[in-house]
N, C-alpha and C positions, 0 to 999 in steps of 0.2 A: 781260819778267817773270826770264826768264835772263841769268845772269851774260854777260856781254859789255860791251864795254871804253866804247859812245858811251853818248852820256843816251838812244838811242831804244829801242838796245836786239834790234833786230832782225837787229845782227849776231852772233848766238850766238855763245857760246864754249862751252857747257856745257848742255844741256838738261834737264841732270838735276838742277840747282843752283840757287835764286834769287840774284840780283845781290844781293850784302852790303851797296847802297844803300839794299836794299829790305827787309833781314832775311835770314832763316834758312829753310831746308826746314821746321823746326818754327811759325815765323814762320807759315807759308804754310797749314799743318795745325792752326793753334789760331784762325787767320782763317776758314779756311772753319766749325769747327766752332760755334764762335762767332756768323758768321752766319745758318749754320742755326738755331741758337735763336731768331734772331728773323726765321725768315721768309726768307730772305737767299742766294739762291745766287751763289757768285762761281765765276763762269767768265774762262780765260784767254783770254790772245792767246799766240798762235806765227806764225813763218813755218815750211813745210814744203819752201819753195823754194831758199832757199839759206840760208847760216850766215856767217860772220864769218870773213876772210881771218888773221884773231887768233884761233884755236882751235886744240885740238888735231888737231882733225877736218881745215885743212889748212895751220896753222902753216907763214905767210910767213913768219914774222917768228920764228922759232926762240925764243918768249918759250915754248915748251911741249916736253916729253921729245921726240925724236925719234922717228916716227912718222907725223907727218902725209902730206896728199896732197902737198903743195906743201911740204916742210921748205927752208928760208930759201931759198926763191923755185925751188926745184927740185924737180921729177917725181919722185916717190919709189911706184915701182910696189908697194914690197915693203909699203904703207902698207895695214892693213886697212882706210882709209877710201879708198884709191885711185876703187876701182868706183860710189864717191858722188859722181864727178865727171867732164867729158871734157876731154880735153888734146888739145893744139895741139904736141906734140913737135917739128917741123919748124921754131915760131915760134923765132926769138932774144928779142926783146923777153918778159919776165917774164909782164910785163902783159896778153898778146898770148897768152900758151897755154895760158886756161884762161879763160870765159863768165863773166862778172860778168853779176850781175842787171841787167836795163836798162845794162848800158855801166860798172858802178859795181865798181871793181875791189875794194873793200873787206866786194865780199858774193859772193864763188865763185856761181855756182848750182850746185843739184843736178840732180843727174842722175835725177830723179824714177821713171823707168822701173828702175834697178837694185836688182836684188833683197835686195842687204844691205844698202839704206838705206831698204826699206820696211819689211824685218822690222826695225830700227831706230827707224824714224818710230812705226808702228803696228803689226807682226805679231805681236812679241818677246812677254810675257809681262811684261816689263819694260822698255816700250819706252815714250818719251816718249809718245803717247797716251795708254797704261793705266796708267804708272804714278801722270800727276796726277792722273786719277780715281782713281785709288785714295786718293789722299794728301787727295781730299775736294775735288775739282773739279766744278762743275755744269755741266762740258760747255766745247764750244772755242769760240772765234772765230778764225776761218784768216785768216791775213795772203794780200793776191794771189791770189786762186781759181783764175781764172783762167789763170795762168798753166803750175797741175797739171794734168796731163791726169783726165781723168773717170772714168777705170778707179782710179786713184791713190785719189779719193775717195769711189769707190763700194768698193770696202777701206774705207777709213778708215775710212767712217761701219759699216760691219758692225763693225769693232775696239771703235769706240764703242758703240756700242750693247748689245753682249756683254756687255761690261762696267758699264756703267752705262745701263738699259733707257730711264731717262727723263734722260737727260744731254741738252742743249740744242746742237744747231750752228751755227753761224752764219758765212757765207759774206761776205768782205768784193768784193763788188761795184760798181761805180756804174754801171751799165746794169741790163735787161731780165735779169732772172734765172730764170728761167722753165723753163729746161734743168734749175736746177740741183733744182725744186719735184717731181722726179718720184717722188718718197717711197724714193729711192736714194742723194742725199747731202748734202743739207742741207735742216735745219726753218726756215732764217731767212737774210739778210742785210742788213747795211746799208744802211740804203735811203738812198743817194743821190741817188734819181729825187723822193722822197720833200720831200729836206733843197732843191732845187733849187727845186723845182715855190712848197713854201711859202714859202721866201725870197724867189721874185719876186713873187710874190703880198702879201707880206705888206709887200713895198718899196715896193707900188704900183704892178706890172702889173695886167695883164688877169685879171680873176677867172675870165675861160671861157676863155682859154689857159692860163694856169694850173691849173688844174683836169681842162682832161683828160689829162697828164700822168696823175697820179690815176686817169682814170677809168681808163684802159690798163693800170692794175697790177690795180684791181679784175675788172675783166674777163679778164687775162691767165694769173692767180696761184691759184690754190686757194685755200679759205677757209681751210682752217688755218691755210697759208703768212701769208695777208696779214695776217688775227687774230696776227700772233708777228712780223710784220716786224721791223727795230730803226729806228727814226724817227727819225732824229736833226735835228738845225741846226744842228750846231758838230763839230769834230771835231781831231784832233790834226794830218790830212791834210789842211785847206782852211782859208781866214781863219775867224773866226767869225761868231759873227752880227750883232752887234753891230758890225763889221769895214764886213758886207756894208751894214751897215744907214747906213753915211756917221755912226760913232761920233767922227768928226774933224772933221765937218761942223756936226753939230749933239745933241749925247749926248743931250740928252733926247725928240728926237724918233727916233732910232737906238731908245732903249728900250720907247717905246710900239709900235714896230713892234715889237720884240722883244716885246712882251707878246700883239700879237697871236697871231704864229707859235708862242707857247706854247701860247694859248686852242686854237690851231687842232691842235695838235700832241694836248695832251691831250681833246680832244671827238672824235676820230679813232680809229677800228681799229687795232690794233698795240699795238705795246710803247715808248711813250715814251723816248727816251732823254737824258738830261740830262749836257752835258760841264761837269766839273767847272767850276765858277768862272760859267759862264752867268748863273747866277739871283742873282750880285750885284754883276753889271755888267761882269766882267770880258773887255775888248778884246781882240784881236789882227788880224796880216793873218797873211802864208803865217807856213810855221817861219822862225825857231823861234817867233814874238810869238805864235803862237796855242797856246803849252803853257808860256806864263810860271807862275811856281809858283801860284797862291791866295792871294789879297787878306787873311792873317790879320789881326786887329785888333789882336791880340797882339803881332802882327811890324812891325805899323808900318803895314800893307795897310788899302783904306778903303772895305769890302764895301757894296754899294749896299744896306742893311736895307730901304728900303721896296719895289724891283726883288724881295729875296727875299721876303718876306712876299704879295705878286702869285703867284709859283712857287707858295708853299704854298699858297694861296688856287685855283688850278688845280689842282693834283694833287690835292688832297683831295676838290676837284669828281666827278674822274674816280674816286677813290675812294667817295664816296658814292652814285655813279649808275651799279649794275654796266652800264646798257645803254648807256653809254660806253664801256664794258669791253668788251664782246660781243655788244652786240644789233646785229644786224644792218645793211650797209649797200647802198642800193639807187643807181640813179641820182639826180644831183641834183635837189631841187625848183627848183635854181634856181642859176643862174650868169651873172652878168651883167659890167660892165666892173668892179663894185668887191664887191657882193656874192655871197653861199656860201651856198646853207641846204641840211642836208642829212636825211633821219631814218633813224634808228637804233631796231629794235624789240627787245626781250627779253619774250618773251612779250606777256603786257597789256599791258605800261608801252612807253611810246612817247616821243621823243625828238624835239628840233626842235632842231639846232643852226642859228645863222647866224653869220657873222662878214662885216664891213665890213672895206675896207683903204684905206675913202675919209678925209681928215679934216675932214670935212664928216658929221652922221649921214643914215643914208639909210633909206627907208623902202618898202617894199615888200610885195603882196598875195601869199598866198601857196595855192593849193587843195592840201586835205586828205586825197583820199579814205578812208584809210588810216583815221581817225579813228573811234571807234566814234559810230553815229549821234544819241547821247545826250547827246555832249560841249559844254561850253557853253563851256567856256576852259582855257586849259594855263598851268598853274604856269611863274614864273620860277625858275630853281634857283640862281639866282645874288641872288635879293633884290630883283631890279624887279616891277615891276606885272604882276599875270594880262593877259592876252593873248584877247578873248574870240573864240570860234569860231561865224560865224553862215557859213548855208550851206556848213555844210565846208570854210572858207576861214578866213583866219587874216589879217590888216594889222598887221605890226611895224615897229616905228624901231629899225634896226640901231644903237647907237652908235659916234662914229667909231674909226679904230684900234683895235676892240675884237669883240664878240661877244654874243649872247647864248642859252641853253640851256634852253628850253621843255618840260616834262613833262605828262604828260597823268597825274599821280600823284605 
């Protein structure tokens, strides 16, 4: 969101100014204030791992006043930002005189051990981290977390929590994030393991094999972190879910599979995250196609209103049933080739969620030893027929490419 020359804005040119394409600093403060009135928290995203080559900090192209660490493509030891970067004066090629993040010369990598950089990033009273929290941000999503030393994040978290104790810290990781959940770095992560497992399952792959990835997280992560995970299906860094489901081959089937994935997302612990446009059928493969504009109807777009209604129905289901938001989760009651059945408990309330990735209905019999002996039936939260409980067991039919939620009250 900060001032930068690109469309993605990870080549930051000014950490303390909103890019004019999005508005102004005052607009950001007003957005946060108005969102808070509506129970919405705004969590900005930035990278403290690299900046833009076209920035006052680096100034490779002399588009700013002299004083950058690489003014006009020449190392400037007198720059106040010189210690933010690691240079190789012995190289003659300017592209080789500094380290671009993963080799991208437009993104000079920062020296995260530099005391000056750490002070600017989180240490000073007006540091990047503290400034935007004081301007109304409710936390931070941090880019490319594994490229930054752990001790950096430990100090950074202390600054975050000292400024705003209830601020949420979200890491960008693509793998097991257990080490970040020891209470001294992050509260949550972008849950790409969830994304991969659920997309594979909804695409028709083995339910048992897909769910094993989620069972790994349940066993490895502390409960509070598990229930705060940013459970996504699409993002700006990966092809959209509809693309994964073959929107170019069978658009209708792809939408049915997306609906199944969202059903699972809305009935599973964590924080379901909707990437703009998924709810109206916006597709697209790798960048830049996964970052296409929202298809506003008044601008000539064709949003899928039926799909939007399905999304709203499933979001409402999650809001209507607290057990789906914070009910406990144990090992699956069933995970076979097509069907996954889970049990959730919130006090005296129990929910049984069942999903089916087959294109045919599937009938399964499940033992429910946890239900009170007096239980006679379970109500279908989506309006389907009630399911009888007989000798502590139920037999239920799960519709194709969808699911059911059964509750005891």
